[in-house]
N, C-alpha and C positions, 0 to 999 in steps of 0.2 A: 091781401097782405100775407106774407109768408111767416110761418112760425119759426122762431129761432131754435136751432138745434141745441140740445143740451151739450155743455162742454164735457169733454172726456175727463175722467178722474184725474189724470196727470195734468191736464190743462187747468182744471179747477184748483188743484193743489198748488200749481205754479202761480196762479192768480192770487190765491190766499197768501202765499209766501211773499209775493211782490207787495201786496197791501201791508203785510206785517213789516216788511223791510222799510217801506215808506214811513210807517208809524214810528219805527225805531230810529230812523234818521231824524225825524222831527224831535223825538225825545232826546236824542244825543245833542242836537243843536240847542234845545232848551236847557239841558244840563250845563252845556258849555257856557251859555249866557249867565246862568245862575252862579256858576263858579267865578266867572269874570266879575260879576257884580259884587259877590261876597268878598272877593280878593281886593277890590277897590275900596271897601269900607275902611274908615279910619282904624277900627280894631276888628279885623276879620275873625270870625269864629272858626277856630282850627278844627273843631269836631264837625261842624257843618261842612267845611271844605273837604275834609277827609271822606265824609259820607257821600257827598256829591261826586267826588272823584272816583270812588269805588263804584258807585252806581253807573257813572259814565263808562268806566271800563267794562262793566258787565254788559251794558248795552252794546258797546263796540264788539265784544266777543260774540254776542248773539247775532249782530249784523254780519260778522265774518262767517259764522256757521251757516247762516241762511244763504249768503252769497256762494259759498262753496257747494251747497246742496243744489243750487240752481244751475251750476256749471256741469 
């Protein structure tokens, strides 16, 4: 059995960024669902909607930063 070669620092960093990107995409989708559900309630909480939308934008910004650093 052959031992696996350790990944180079750039490779490890890229893998970590890809894992972070995947986690952020999941968080973004979750926030999108929560916004949709809150908005469908008979009396949506505007403060909750605002907070969720701000968080979703922050997540989107971080996704874009990571994508640009991977290119």
